[in-house]
TIGU-967408 format. One record per atom (N, C-alpha, C): residue number from 0; z, y, x. Coordinates in nm, 4 decimals, always signed. Each point is the difference from the previous one (the first is absolute). Layout:
<bados>
(NUM (Z Y X))
...
</bados>
This chain:
<bados>
(0 (+1.5597 -1.1392 +0.8046))
(0 (-0.1313 +0.0611 +0.0044))
(0 (-0.0584 +0.0141 -0.1403))
(1 (+0.0200 -0.1040 -0.0805))
(1 (-0.0566 +0.0032 -0.1345))
(1 (+0.0653 +0.1060 -0.0875))
(2 (+0.1319 +0.0179 +0.0159))
(2 (+0.0698 +0.0985 -0.0822))
(2 (-0.0411 +0.1416 +0.0390))
(3 (-0.0241 +0.0225 +0.1282))
(3 (-0.0455 +0.1319 +0.0447))
(3 (-0.1379 +0.0304 -0.0563))
(4 (-0.0884 -0.0999 +0.0021))
(4 (-0.1338 +0.0194 -0.0551))
(4 (+0.0052 +0.0227 -0.1510))
(5 (+0.0842 -0.0747 -0.0701))
(5 (+0.0124 +0.0182 -0.1444))
(5 (+0.0554 +0.1381 -0.0340))
(6 (+0.0989 +0.0456 +0.0775))
(6 (+0.0541 +0.1340 -0.0230))
(6 (-0.1040 +0.1085 +0.0311))
(7 (-0.0786 -0.0204 +0.1021))
(7 (-0.1046 +0.0971 +0.0338))
(7 (-0.1051 +0.0069 -0.1101))
(8 (-0.0397 -0.1149 -0.0515))
(8 (-0.0976 -0.0013 -0.1090))
(8 (+0.0575 +0.0683 -0.1236))
(9 (+0.1256 -0.0274 -0.0322))
(9 (+0.0640 +0.0632 -0.1153))
(9 (+0.0137 +0.1505 +0.0164))
(10 (+0.0392 +0.0438 +0.1191))
(10 (+0.0153 +0.1437 +0.0240))
(10 (-0.1346 +0.0719 -0.0045))
(11 (-0.1034 -0.0603 +0.0578))
(11 (-0.1335 +0.0612 -0.0052))
(11 (-0.0520 +0.0067 -0.1431))
(12 (+0.0226 -0.1054 -0.0768))
(12 (-0.0461 -0.0009 -0.1390))
(12 (+0.0740 +0.1040 -0.0830))
(13 (+0.1318 +0.0069 +0.0146))
(13 (+0.0787 +0.0951 -0.0795))
(13 (-0.0357 +0.1442 +0.0348))
(14 (-0.0068 +0.0303 +0.1293))
(14 (-0.0341 +0.1378 +0.0373))
(14 (-0.1447 +0.0324 -0.0327))
(15 (-0.0897 -0.0971 +0.0092))
(15 (-0.1388 +0.0235 -0.0380))
(15 (-0.0150 +0.0290 -0.1486))
(16 (+0.0703 -0.0754 -0.0836))
(16 (-0.0057 +0.0263 -0.1438))
(16 (+0.0622 +0.1345 -0.0351))
(17 (+0.1110 +0.0330 +0.0664))
(17 (+0.0634 +0.1295 -0.0266))
(17 (-0.0929 +0.1144 +0.0371))
(18 (-0.0646 -0.0096 +0.1165))
(18 (-0.0924 +0.1061 +0.0409))
(18 (-0.1253 +0.0032 -0.0873))
(19 (-0.0413 -0.1160 -0.0478))
(19 (-0.1194 -0.0060 -0.0853))
(19 (+0.0212 +0.0724 -0.1319))
(20 (+0.1225 +0.0065 -0.0479))
(20 (+0.0299 +0.0647 -0.1273))
(20 (+0.0318 +0.1484 +0.0133))
(21 (-0.0068 +0.0548 +0.1202))
(21 (+0.0246 +0.1427 +0.0224))
(21 (-0.1231 +0.0810 -0.0397))
(22 (+0.0159 +0.1290 -0.0327))
(22 (-0.1142 +0.0781 -0.0483))
(22 (-0.0884 +0.0592 +0.1098))
(23 (+0.0402 -0.0047 +0.1252))
(23 (-0.0789 +0.0585 +0.1072))
(23 (-0.1012 -0.1004 +0.0543))
(24 (-0.1175 +0.0488 +0.0388))
(24 (-0.1065 -0.0897 +0.0448))
(24 (+0.0337 -0.0667 +0.1328))
(25 (+0.0617 +0.0728 +0.0927))
(25 (+0.0334 -0.0599 +0.1286))
(25 (+0.1010 -0.1125 -0.0162))
(26 (+0.0937 +0.0161 -0.0919))
(26 (+0.0982 -0.1050 -0.0253))
(26 (-0.0647 -0.1229 -0.0637))
(27 (-0.0996 +0.0219 -0.0828))
(27 (-0.0719 -0.1119 -0.0607))
(27 (-0.0748 -0.0792 +0.1072))
(28 (-0.0628 +0.0701 +0.0925))
(28 (-0.0726 -0.0672 +0.1074))
(28 (+0.0963 -0.0789 +0.0885))
(29 (+0.1141 +0.0584 +0.0338))
(29 (+0.0997 -0.0727 +0.0794))
(29 (+0.0537 -0.1210 -0.0756))
(30 (+0.0198 +0.0138 -0.1304))
(30 (+0.0475 -0.1128 -0.0805))
(30 (-0.0991 -0.1148 -0.0017))
(31 (-0.1277 +0.0308 -0.0128))
(31 (-0.1019 -0.1052 +0.0039))
(31 (-0.0054 -0.0669 +0.1365))
(32 (+0.0159 +0.0769 +0.1047))
(32 (+0.0006 -0.0575 +0.1350))
(32 (+0.1191 -0.0930 +0.0197))
(33 (+0.1179 +0.0431 -0.0445))
(33 (+0.1178 -0.0854 +0.0138))
(33 (-0.0123 -0.1281 -0.0828))
(34 (-0.0594 +0.0105 -0.1179))
(34 (-0.0219 -0.1207 -0.0803))
(34 (-0.0975 -0.0957 +0.0678))
(35 (-0.1032 +0.0531 +0.0618))
(35 (-0.0950 -0.0878 +0.0687))
(35 (+0.0653 -0.0663 +0.1208))
(36 (+0.0899 +0.0708 +0.0707))
(36 (+0.0729 -0.0616 +0.1106))
(36 (+0.0899 -0.1124 -0.0504))
(37 (+0.0644 +0.0222 -0.1130))
(37 (+0.0878 -0.1029 -0.0566))
(37 (-0.0795 -0.1242 -0.0398))
(38 (-0.1153 +0.0193 -0.0607))
(38 (-0.0828 -0.1138 -0.0405))
(38 (-0.0511 -0.0743 +0.1233))
(39 (-0.0380 +0.0735 +0.1049))
(39 (-0.0459 -0.0644 +0.1227))
(39 (+0.1101 -0.0843 +0.0636))
(40 (+0.1211 +0.0526 +0.0046))
(40 (+0.1117 -0.0784 +0.0535))
(40 (+0.0285 -0.1233 -0.0851))
(41 (-0.0131 +0.0146 -0.1317))
(41 (+0.0232 -0.1139 -0.0892))
(41 (-0.1036 -0.1094 +0.0227))
(42 (-0.1262 +0.0381 +0.0136))
(42 (-0.1056 -0.0987 +0.0243))
(42 (+0.0199 -0.0662 +0.1357))
(43 (+0.0370 +0.0781 +0.1005))
(43 (+0.0232 -0.0562 +0.1326))
(43 (+0.1184 -0.0969 -0.0015))
(44 (+0.1041 +0.0319 -0.0752))
(44 (+0.1161 -0.0888 -0.0086))
(44 (-0.0328 -0.1281 -0.0754))
(45 (-0.1005 +0.0034 -0.0858))
(45 (-0.0382 -0.1200 -0.0740))
(45 (-0.0628 -0.1051 +0.0911))
(46 (-0.0484 +0.0407 +0.1163))
(46 (-0.0611 -0.0936 +0.0933))
(46 (+0.0973 -0.0569 +0.1008))
(47 (+0.1255 +0.0029 -0.0235))
(47 (+0.1094 -0.0485 +0.0842))
(47 (+0.0283 +0.0963 +0.1142))
(48 (+0.1253 +0.0159 +0.0291))
(48 (+0.0448 +0.0881 +0.1070))
(48 (+0.0168 -0.0811 +0.1278))
(49 (-0.1064 -0.0147 +0.0743))
(49 (+0.0029 -0.0715 +0.1271))
(49 (-0.0516 +0.0921 +0.1085))
(50 (+0.0705 +0.0110 +0.1085))
(50 (-0.0439 +0.0870 +0.1095))
(50 (-0.0615 -0.0779 +0.1152))
(51 (+0.0274 -0.1289 +0.0096))
(51 (-0.0478 -0.0772 +0.1135))
(51 (-0.1028 -0.1056 -0.0383))
(52 (-0.0593 +0.0104 -0.1176))
(52 (-0.0926 -0.1022 -0.0474))
(52 (-0.1439 +0.0498 +0.0100))
(53 (-0.0887 -0.0828 +0.0539))
(53 (-0.1412 +0.0400 +0.0045))
(53 (-0.0633 -0.0115 -0.1383))
(54 (-0.0994 +0.0844 -0.0316))
(54 (-0.0613 -0.0050 -0.1323))
(54 (-0.1123 -0.1024 -0.0124))
(55 (-0.0406 -0.0649 +0.1099))
(55 (-0.1150 -0.0904 -0.0031))
(55 (+0.0453 -0.1406 +0.0380))
(56 (-0.0464 -0.1000 -0.0788))
(56 (+0.0332 -0.1400 +0.0249))
(56 (-0.1047 -0.0577 +0.0951))
(57 (+0.0458 -0.0712 +0.1003))
(57 (-0.0922 -0.0619 +0.0955))
(57 (-0.0678 -0.1238 -0.0556))
(58 (-0.0869 -0.0617 +0.0823))
(58 (-0.0761 -0.1174 -0.0433))
(58 (+0.0681 -0.1314 +0.0361))
(59 (+0.1129 +0.0036 +0.0587))
(59 (+0.0621 -0.1206 +0.0510))
(59 (+0.0834 -0.0728 -0.1055))
(60 (-0.0665 -0.0672 -0.0917))
(60 (+0.0636 -0.0888 -0.0964))
(60 (+0.0810 +0.0694 -0.1087))
(61 (+0.0780 -0.0792 -0.0750))
(61 (+0.0837 +0.0571 -0.1065))
(61 (+0.1132 +0.0850 +0.0587))
(62 (+0.0259 +0.1100 -0.0684))
(62 (+0.1019 +0.0938 +0.0473))
(62 (+0.0974 +0.0316 -0.1124))
(63 (+0.1126 +0.0554 +0.0382))
(63 (+0.1012 +0.0438 -0.0960))
(63 (-0.0318 +0.1447 -0.0390))
(64 (-0.0360 +0.0272 -0.1273))
(64 (-0.0378 +0.1356 -0.0372))
(64 (+0.1146 +0.1008 +0.0065))
(65 (+0.1240 -0.0467 +0.0067))
(65 (+0.1116 +0.0937 +0.0082))
(65 (+0.0114 +0.0640 +0.1381))
(66 (-0.0738 -0.0514 +0.0980))
(66 (+0.0026 +0.0562 +0.1346))
(66 (-0.0987 +0.1147 +0.0173))
(67 (-0.0828 +0.0253 -0.1004))
(67 (-0.1048 +0.1003 +0.0123))
(67 (+0.0194 +0.1107 -0.1029))
(68 (-0.0482 +0.1185 +0.0336))
(68 (+0.0051 +0.1132 -0.0933))
(68 (-0.1237 -0.0037 -0.0899))
(69 (+0.0131 +0.0544 -0.1184))
(69 (-0.1120 +0.0057 -0.0933))
(69 (-0.0803 +0.1267 +0.0280))
(70 (-0.1285 -0.0105 +0.0385))
(70 (-0.0776 +0.1195 +0.0339))
(70 (-0.0526 +0.0765 -0.1210))
(71 (+0.0019 -0.0602 -0.1180))
(71 (-0.0564 +0.0672 -0.1173))
(71 (+0.0793 +0.1255 -0.0386))
(72 (+0.1337 -0.0041 -0.0081))
(72 (+0.0718 +0.1248 -0.0305))
(72 (-0.0200 +0.1073 +0.1061))
(73 (-0.0136 -0.0401 +0.1256))
(73 (-0.0235 +0.0976 +0.1055))
(73 (-0.1346 +0.0685 -0.0193))
(74 (-0.1024 -0.0764 -0.0367))
(74 (-0.1319 +0.0578 -0.0249))
(74 (+0.0017 +0.0883 -0.1249))
(75 (+0.0739 -0.0415 -0.1031))
(75 (+0.0099 +0.0809 -0.1219))
(75 (+0.0690 +0.1337 +0.0271))
(76 (+0.1051 -0.0014 +0.0808))
(76 (+0.0713 +0.1238 +0.0319))
(76 (-0.0876 +0.0921 +0.0827))
(77 (-0.0745 -0.0556 +0.0957))
(77 (-0.0899 +0.0826 +0.0798))
(77 (-0.1055 +0.0663 -0.0875))
(78 (-0.0556 -0.0740 -0.0936))
(78 (-0.0978 +0.0571 -0.0934))
(78 (+0.0655 +0.1036 -0.0907))
(79 (+0.1208 -0.0272 -0.0451))
(79 (+0.0704 +0.0937 -0.0883))
(79 (+0.0326 +0.1307 +0.0706))
(80 (+0.0292 -0.0057 +0.1301))
(80 (+0.0273 +0.1222 +0.0749))
(80 (-0.1226 +0.0890 +0.0029))
(81 (-0.1157 -0.0590 +0.0250))
(81 (-0.1244 +0.0778 +0.0045))
(81 (-0.0319 +0.0580 -0.1372))
(82 (+0.0160 -0.0794 -0.1039))
(82 (-0.0308 +0.0472 -0.1351))
(82 (+0.0980 +0.1082 -0.0429))
(83 (+0.1283 -0.0146 +0.0322))
(83 (+0.0970 +0.1028 -0.0396))
(83 (-0.0226 +0.1304 +0.0758))
(84 (-0.0449 -0.0079 +0.1247))
(84 (-0.0323 +0.1213 +0.0740))
(84 (-0.1181 +0.0728 -0.0651))
(85 (-0.1033 -0.0733 -0.0377))
(85 (-0.1156 +0.0619 -0.0649))
(85 (+0.0367 +0.0563 -0.1368))
(86 (+0.0830 -0.0720 -0.0748))
(86 (+0.0424 +0.0474 -0.1308))
(86 (+0.0860 +0.1252 +0.0117))
(87 (+0.0871 +0.0045 +0.0996))
(87 (+0.0831 +0.1183 +0.0210))
(87 (-0.0846 +0.1205 +0.0377))
(88 (-0.0998 -0.0209 +0.0853))
(88 (-0.0890 +0.1102 +0.0371))
(88 (-0.0769 +0.0505 -0.1215))
(89 (-0.0504 -0.0900 -0.0826))
(89 (-0.0717 +0.0407 -0.1209))
(89 (+0.0927 +0.0729 -0.0965))
(90 (+0.1214 -0.0483 -0.0152))
(90 (+0.0965 +0.0654 -0.0888))
(90 (+0.0334 +0.1401 +0.0489))
(91 (+0.0164 +0.0164 +0.1299))
(91 (+0.0273 +0.1329 +0.0533))
(91 (-0.1154 +0.0962 -0.0251))
(92 (-0.1217 -0.0459 +0.0156))
(92 (-0.1156 +0.0864 -0.0261))
(92 (-0.0065 +0.0390 -0.1464))
(93 (+0.0227 -0.0949 -0.0895))
(93 (-0.0033 +0.0299 -0.1430))
(93 (+0.1128 +0.0963 -0.0379))
(94 (+0.1191 -0.0209 +0.0539))
(94 (+0.1119 +0.0875 -0.0326))
(94 (-0.0174 +0.1400 +0.0579))
(95 (-0.0593 +0.0105 +0.1188))
(95 (-0.0264 +0.1321 +0.0565))
(95 (-0.1079 +0.0732 -0.0806))
(96 (-0.1000 -0.0719 -0.0483))
(96 (-0.1009 +0.0622 -0.0859))
(96 (+0.0624 +0.0437 -0.1321))
(97 (+0.0900 -0.0811 -0.0547))
(97 (+0.0690 +0.0369 -0.1234))
(97 (+0.0874 +0.1227 +0.0205))
(98 (+0.0660 +0.0075 +0.1152))
(98 (+0.0815 +0.1179 +0.0292))
(98 (-0.0869 +0.1238 +0.0147))
(99 (-0.1176 -0.0141 +0.0585))
(99 (-0.0908 +0.1131 +0.0134))
(99 (-0.0517 +0.0487 -0.1345))
(100 (-0.0206 -0.0918 -0.0934))
(100 (-0.0501 +0.0386 -0.1322))
(100 (+0.1080 +0.0577 -0.0903))
(101 (+0.1204 -0.0582 +0.0069))
(101 (+0.1061 +0.0437 -0.0913))
(101 (+0.0941 +0.1028 +0.0625))
(102 (+0.0075 +0.0045 +0.1305))
(102 (+0.0880 +0.0957 +0.0664))
(102 (+0.1452 -0.0441 +0.0093))
(103 (+0.0304 -0.1233 -0.0337))
(103 (+0.1361 -0.0508 +0.0085))
(103 (-0.0028 -0.1415 +0.0555))
(104 (+0.1117 -0.0422 +0.0566))
(104 (+0.0058 -0.1366 +0.0506))
(104 (+0.0865 -0.0905 -0.0864))
(105 (+0.0327 +0.0443 -0.1207))
(105 (+0.0719 -0.0852 -0.0942))
(105 (-0.0996 -0.0930 -0.0666))
(106 (+0.0440 -0.1220 -0.0222))
(106 (-0.0851 -0.0963 -0.0662))
(106 (-0.0215 +0.0348 -0.1464))
(107 (+0.1059 +0.0486 -0.0656))
(107 (-0.0097 +0.0290 -0.1424))
(107 (-0.0574 +0.1387 -0.0275))
(108 (-0.0209 +0.0821 +0.1028))
(108 (-0.0637 +0.1299 -0.0174))
(108 (+0.0943 +0.1127 -0.0311))
(109 (+0.1312 -0.0257 -0.0127))
(109 (+0.0954 +0.1074 -0.0298))
(109 (+0.0449 +0.0661 +0.1295))
(110 (+0.0331 +0.1265 -0.0105))
(110 (+0.0515 +0.0745 +0.1148))
(110 (+0.1497 -0.0237 +0.0109))
(111 (+0.0552 +0.0195 +0.1193))
(111 (+0.1440 -0.0120 +0.0202))
(111 (+0.0390 -0.1358 +0.0519))
(112 (+0.1165 -0.0078 +0.0615))
(112 (+0.0484 -0.1242 +0.0561))
(112 (+0.0883 -0.0700 -0.1003))
(113 (-0.0209 -0.1288 -0.0159))
(113 (+0.0788 -0.0765 -0.0963))
(113 (+0.0953 -0.0915 +0.0704))
</bados>
């Protein structure tokens, strides 16, 4: 399970960086989205990969913390999803306004496909 998650994070990061360096605006937006997914998976993996562990410790005496999931990375990822959605929407609006002003969707402003 851990190797699959590590490979997924690596693949998302590599493809996100590759798309981020492309000259088209849509590819830049997709690259930023893939990078945010990779970071979210990384933060979630930092809180231990447990599928059957409750995130809340009960009141019944001392407990073994390895039996419980850490809720902080889960809350951070949930917040990051909302923030990345808002940032992506803002980026799309800015890029569409830039395309309307310049008449091209290249980031560097040159015509033609590179």
